[in-house]
N, C-alpha and C positions, 0 to 999 in steps of 0.2 A: 504493500500500500504506500509506503513512504517513497519508493522509487517513482510511482505515478505522481505523487504530490510534487516531487522535485521536478519532474518532467513538465507538469502543467505550470509550475512557477516559472520555468524558463520560457515557456510560451507566452505567459502573461508579461514577463519582463521585456520580451522582444516587442510585444504590442505596445507597451508603455514607451519604449525607446523610439518607436516609429510614429507615435501619436495615434495608434489604432486602438480598437476595443474588441476583444474576443467575445463572441456570442456563446453563452452557456445554454445549450439546448438539452444536454444530457451529461450529468456529472459522473456517469459510470466509468469513463476512462480514468478518472482520478483514483479508482479503486474504491474500497469501502473501509471506512474508519469511523472515528468519533467526531461528530460535528457539534459545535456549541454556538448557540445564539447567546452571546454575552451582552445582556441588556442593562445599561446603566439605570434605566427606569422601566416600570411596567409600560407596555405597549410598544417598546422598541422592536421585539421580534416580529410584531404584526406589520411593521413597515417594510419588511423583506420576506413576507410570508410566501410569496410565489417561489422564490429561490429555496427557502427552507423546505417547502413541499417537494420540490424537485430532488433535493438531497434525500429526504425520507423515502421517496418512491424508488430511488436508486439503491436503497439498502443501507444508507448511512445510519449509524446510531446517533440520533438527534436528541440533544438536550437543550433546555432553556434555563439560564441562570439569571434571575432578576436581582440586581445589586442593591438598589435602594428602594424605599417605599414610594418615592415620588409624591409625597403628601402635598407638597406646595403647589402642585398643578391642579389641585381641587379647590374650587371656589367655595366660600363659606355658605352660599345659598344652595349648594348641592346637598351636603349632609350636615351643615352647621359648622361652627368654627373649631370644634374639637379635633386635635391632630390625630388621635387614635382612630376616630371615626373615618377620617380621610384615608388613613393607611389601610384600614379594613376594606374600604370601598375600592381602592385600587387593587388590592389583592384579589378580591372577589371578581373584579372585571377581568384581570389577567387569567384567573382560573377558568372563567367562562370562555374566554377567547381560545385558550389552549385546548379545552375540551372540544370546541367547535372545529379547531384545526385537526384534532385527532391525536394530540400528543398524549402518551401515557402519563398518568398522574405522577409516577415515580421519576419522571424525567423533567419535571418542573420544580425549580428550587428558588426560594426567596432568602437571600442572605440578610436583608434588613440592616445593612451597614449604617453607621451613625451619620446623620445629616445635621448641618447647622440650622440656625433659625431662619435662614433664607432658603432652606431646602436643598442646599448643595452638599455633595459628599464631602465629609471631613477628611482632610489629608493627614491621617494619623497612622502610626505604626500598627495599631490594632486593626484598623480597617484594611490596610494593605495586606497584613498577614492573613486575615480572614479570607480575602479574595484569592490570594496566592495558594492558600491551603486548599480551597475549593478547586482551583485549577489543577493542583497536584493530584487530588483525589480522582478527578475525572480523566485527566491526561488527554485532552482533545488534540486532534491532528489538524483540524480546520476550525477557525473561529470567525464568526460573523458578528460585527459590532459597528456602532456609529463611527464615522470617520474621525481621524485624529484632528483634522483641521475643522473645528466646529466652535461656534460661539458659546456653546453650553459647557460650563466648567466641569460638570460631572462627567460628561462625555469625554472631555480631554483627559481627565485624571484616570478614568477606567482604561482608556487606551494606553496611557503611559505605564500603568501597572501591568497590563497585559504584555506590553513590549518588554518590560524588565523581566517578567517571568519567562517569556519565549527565549530571551537571550541566554538564560541559564539552562536551557534544555540541551540535550545532546543528539537530537534528531530533528528532521525537517518539520517546520511548522508554517502554515499558511494562514494569514489573516485577511479577511475581506472587509475593508472599511466602507460602509454603505453611505450613499447619498440620502440626505433628508433635508427638511426645510432650513435647518440652521448650519448646513455644511458650507464651508468656505474654501476657496482655491482648490476646487475638486478636479482631479485629472484621472478619469476612469480608464481602466484597461480590461474590464469584464462587465458584461451586462446580461440580464435575463429578460427577454422580450415576452410579453404576454398579451392576450386578447381581452375583449370586453367581458367575456364570461369569467375569466380569471380575475379581472378587476372587480366584478360584482362579488365574487367569493371573498376576495381580500377586503373589500369594503365591509362585508358582514362581520369579519374579525375585528376590524378597526372600530366598528360601531358598538362592539361589546364594551368598549371603554367610554361609557356614557358620560363620565365626569369630564373627559377630555373633549367630547363632542359639545357638551354644554358650554364649556369654557371657550371653545373656538367659535361657537355660534354667538356668544355674548361679546367676544372681543374682535372677531374677524368677519362675522356674518356668514360663515360656512361651517359645515360639519367637519369633524376630525378626518373622516374618510376622504372628503373632498380636498382637504389640505394636503394629505399625503399623496393621493392619486394625481393631484395637479403637478407635483414634482415628477412623477412617473410619466406624465404626458409630455412635458417640455424637454424632449430628448432629441437632439439632432440625429438625423439619419434613420430614425425609426418610422416605419410606414404610418400613414394617417390612420387613426382609429386604434392604434396599438399603444402599448405602454412598455416601460422598461425600468427595472431595478438595476442601478449601476453601482459598481464597486471599484475601489482602488486597492489593489492587492499589495500586501507587505509579506516579506519572507524572512525566515531565519534558518540558518544552517543548511542552505541549499547549495 
């Protein structure tokens, strides 16, 4: 499996060097290993649900790890001002989405790492150790997470910790940093193209996160699914009526 990962990494590196983008139609040539959706917040796996479904259908052992509660993304008028109520709302929404996706219950984990009063992941030794221990226990070969160049501080920190963990391994690791509304300076070299039927399925997962849809409707006048899918629609070179999840791949020990 690791040989195939290294081979695909070389292919993606060549695409990046030439300014191209490899289309992911079937991940089977990568082999079969452990794939992890490393989610700084609840709902992050749903932003790349089509790619995650491709991996699962190709026989990859797919796991989701939710790093923080994301309580600060819930408005007071949704469940009230109590922080614990907001945390439980987001956990329930992610469990509902994962069930709709078809993810086995024992492959969804909530780390609940400490957040500050602004809702950002605290940069502490205890938090970092907890995340790295979870990565050690799972031992993923492929990690999908929000891109490192992102305006969200929690996204940035989780990527930084993932990179430090990958540096310390002794085998090839591939990470796919995905595009989302807060991504900056994005240079993709891999994309998953999907049609309207897949977009409707993905929207059904995203709309399980009712707290996020309520917040987006209140602040932006659109649903959560509309916000995410609008990013998937604005993709150069993708045929009209189609969508794409795009990634910038990073490699270690290749």
